[in-house]
N, C-alpha and C positions, 0 to 999 in steps of 0.2 A: 505493500499499500504507498510506503514510504516513498516509491520510486516512481508514482504516477506522473508524469509531465503532460500537461496541455499545450496544445497547438494556439488554443484561443481561449478566452476565459470562458465560463460556462453561462450560458444563459438560463433563468428560471422566470416563473410566472407567480407573482403572488397571489393571483386569482387561486391558485392551487393551496396557498397556505390559507387564505380566507375560507376556502371552501371546508374545512375539516376533513376530519376521517383519514382514509389513505392516502389522499392526494396532501393532505398537509403533512403526516408523516414522513412521505416522499421528498416533499420540499425542504423538510427540515434535514433528514439525512444528505441530500444532494448539497443543499450550503452548507453543511457540516464539512463533508468530503472536501468541497472547493477551497473554503476557508482553510482548512489543515493543510492543503497541497500550495495553493498559488495565493489564496489570499483576496480574492476578485471575483464578482459574479456580477453580469448584466440581469437588470431584472425589468419586467413590464407590469401593466395595471398596477402601477403605482401611482401615489395621491397628486403627481403634478401634472397639469393639463398642457397639452400642446399650446395652447393659446396663451395660456401664463408663462410658459417658457419663452413665447415669442415676445411678449410685453416685456419680460425683464431683460432679455438681448436690446430691446429698444432703448429701454433707459440705460443701460449701463454704457452702451455705444455713445448715446448723447452725452453722458457724461465725460468720459473718457476723452472726446474729440473736444474738450474744453481746453483752452491754453492751461500751460503748466500754472503759471501765476494763479489761476483761478482755482484750479484743483487743489492748490498746496495752502487755501485758505481752510481746507477741510482736514489737514494734518493736523491734530492735536497734540502738543507736546506732554510728556507725562502718563502717556496711556499705553506705552508698550506698544503702539498699532493695534490695541485691541478694538478700536472704533474709528470710523472716519477713513480717510485716504491715505493709503502709504505709499510713498514717492518712488522711482523708479531706482532700481538696484538695492534698496534699501535691505531686503531680506537675502540671505545666502543659506544654502543647504548647510546642516551640521557637519563639522569636520572641514568647512570652505571659508575664504574669504572674498572670492569673488561675488558680487552681489548677481541675483537672477536677472535676466533681461525682462523684467516685468514690472505694472505697477497695480495696486488693488484697492480693493474699498472693504470694511468690514462693517458687517450689520450684524449687531449681537440680540442678545435674550432682551423681550420686554416682559417685565414680570407685572402681568395684571391683577394677581390675587394678593393678599395681604403677607406673603413669603418674605421672612426679614432678610432673605438672600438678595433682595432687590440691592442693598447697600454695597453690596461685592461688586455691583456691575455699574459701570460707567453708562449715561445716556448715549442714545445713539444720536450720530450727527448727520443731520439731513441736507443736500445741497439744495439750496433755494433757487437754484438756477435751473434745475429738474423737477418740477413741482410732482412729478408723476413717480418718482423714485421711491418715497417713502410708503406708500399703499401696497405698490406692487411688489417689494422687496420683504416686506412684511407676509405677504399673502403666501409668496413663494418660500418665505422661511417657515411658516406653518405647514404647508404643504409636505416640505421635505422632513422637517421634524415628525410629522404624522407616519409618514413612510419609514423613519428611521426606528420608529419606536416600534414598529410592526416588526422590522426586521432583527432587532433586539430581543425580541418574543421569541422568534425561532431560534436565535444563538442560544438563548436560556435552556430552551428544551432539548437542544444538540448536547448543551453540556448538562443535562439532566437536571438544571434548576427549574424553582417553581416558573412557569411562563413570565409573571410578572416581575421577575426578580429585579430588571433594571429600572422598572416603572417609577418608584420612588427615586431612585438614583439618577434619573434624566429629567425629573421634573424641575423646571425652571432651569434646567442644565446650562452649562457657559458654553453653548454652541455659538459658532460663527458661520455665518453667509459670507463667501468673500467672491465677489465678480473680481476677475483678472483681466488685464489688459496686456498682452504680450506685444509690445508698443513696435512699430515700424523702425526698421534699420536702413538707413538709405545708405549708408559706407560699412559693410561689415568690418571694415579694416581701422575703424575708428574705436572700437570696442576692445576689450581685452581678449586674448587670443582663447582663453580657457572659460568665458562668458556664454552662458547658455540660457534658453527660456526658463527652465527650472532643472536644476543639478537633481542628481540622484538622491532620493531622500524617502524617510517613512513617514507616515502623517503621526501628529501627535495624540490625536483623541481616540475614543472608542470605535466609530465607523465614520467613513466619508461617502457621502452621497453627490454625486456627478453628473450633471445634465451633459447631454452631447454638446461638444466646443464647435467653435465655428472653423475648425481646422485640424487635419491630422497633426501628430506628434507626440500623443502619450504613449508612453511605453512602460511596460512591467518586466522585471528581471526575474526569469523563470529558474528554478532552483538548481538547474543545469549550468547556469550562467549566459544564457540565451536571452536577448531582450525581445519581447513578443507586443506588436504594436496593439494597442486597444482604440477601437472606436464605437462608439454608441450609437445604435440605430435609434432614428427618430422618437420612437415609444418606449425606448430605455432608457433607465438609470445604470450608473457605474455604481456598486459599493463596494467599498474594500474595509478591510480591517487595519485600524491604526494599532499606534505603539502601546497605548493603554488597555485595549482588548488583549494584546499578544500579552502584555505582562501579566494581566488578571491570570489568562489561561495558561501562564508558564511556556508559552509560545506553541500549546496545541492549536490555536489558531495563528495564522502568520500574517504579520506586519510586512508587507512585502514591499521591497525598495522598487521606486519607479521614478520616472523622469519626464519632461518634455523636451523633446531635442529641437535643434534649430533645422530650419526647413532649408532646402538650397539657396546657396546666394542669391539668386534672382528672386526669389519669393520672401526673402527678410523684409523687403519694402512693406510688406503685406501685415497687417493686423492680425493678432489672434486673441479671442475672447474666449474665456471659462468660467464656468460657476460651480466651483464645491460648495458644500455644506459640511463642515466638520462638526460631528455631533459629540459633544464633551457631556460628562456628567456633571453633578454639582460639584463642587471644590472637595467637599468633605468624604467624597467617595474612598473607600480604601480599596487600593491596587493591590493589595498583598495576593499572590497566587492563591488561587483557589485549591484546596488540600485534594481535590477529586484530580488536579491535574499536576500533582507531584507525587512520583512514585520511584521505587527502585531504578527503573530504566529512565528516567526523566527527573533528575533532582532540580530541586528549586532553584530558577536562574535569576532571580530577582530579589533585591532588598524589599522591605517593606516602605511604602509610600504613598500619601493620598494624591488624589489626581491634581490638587490645586499646586501641591507642591513639584509634582512633576511638571505641571504646565509651566510653571515659573522658570523651573530650571533650562528646559527647551526654549523658552522665549530667548533667553540668554545667549544660548547656544546658536540660535538662528541669526541674532543681531537685533532683533526687534525690542529688547529690554537690555538698557547699558548698566 
């Protein structure tokens, strides 16, 4: 089983999970198998509509086409890049110093009940130049959060935990919607030789949900060292395991390294847009390896830590927190 190699990431149907019975059991088994071997799946019949996808791409393209001096008004010092605009080249992969060839915008959790966790979160930053941005971004946020919770239910069942194991842990979680603009490079010789759109990395969070990007470029590192291209079909979301979930499961579920490669030189002058949703738990979630994932053949590989402390460590490693 440990030698299974995929030529492409598996495709699953969330309608099977919702149907219950044997279809649900098969979905859980297939999801667990994929997450054990490659850490990525594509799913259809999720909560994000095609119409809403078009709307969010429309508003983010409007924003990123604004002049840099306008966009920089929404880059707020002291937030470690957790809300608003993050400028070109500010983030780099863990272990690298060269900034990625991208700029992005962060939309975070809006706490609407009396949950005291609200004080942990900075307010969202909304560009008044793009009045539709707020409503569309928050609707997309809720749709992806809903789908993420459904995926976590299936993950919990695969791990032989209660189906609602993650529910309280992600209620008002510190999730982030990140519209990304891989900006045009008119002269590739003017950027560092090792600069790429997104250097190889693992995601920080529990799971990442990604709608189809505006251009190719995403690749995942297979366990034999081969890079596999990933392209979501229009009706699919790509959903992958993040480092927090790998840590919780003692690597039973794999947080697989991935990257966004540069296109051929003649296409570097074209923009690429992408919108991942990084699903985070509440800061107090204990990421201590589950006892069921530790045994004589797979000894405990991680020290105990909370999700909040792990996030702060990683933000410093990738250059967003000084």
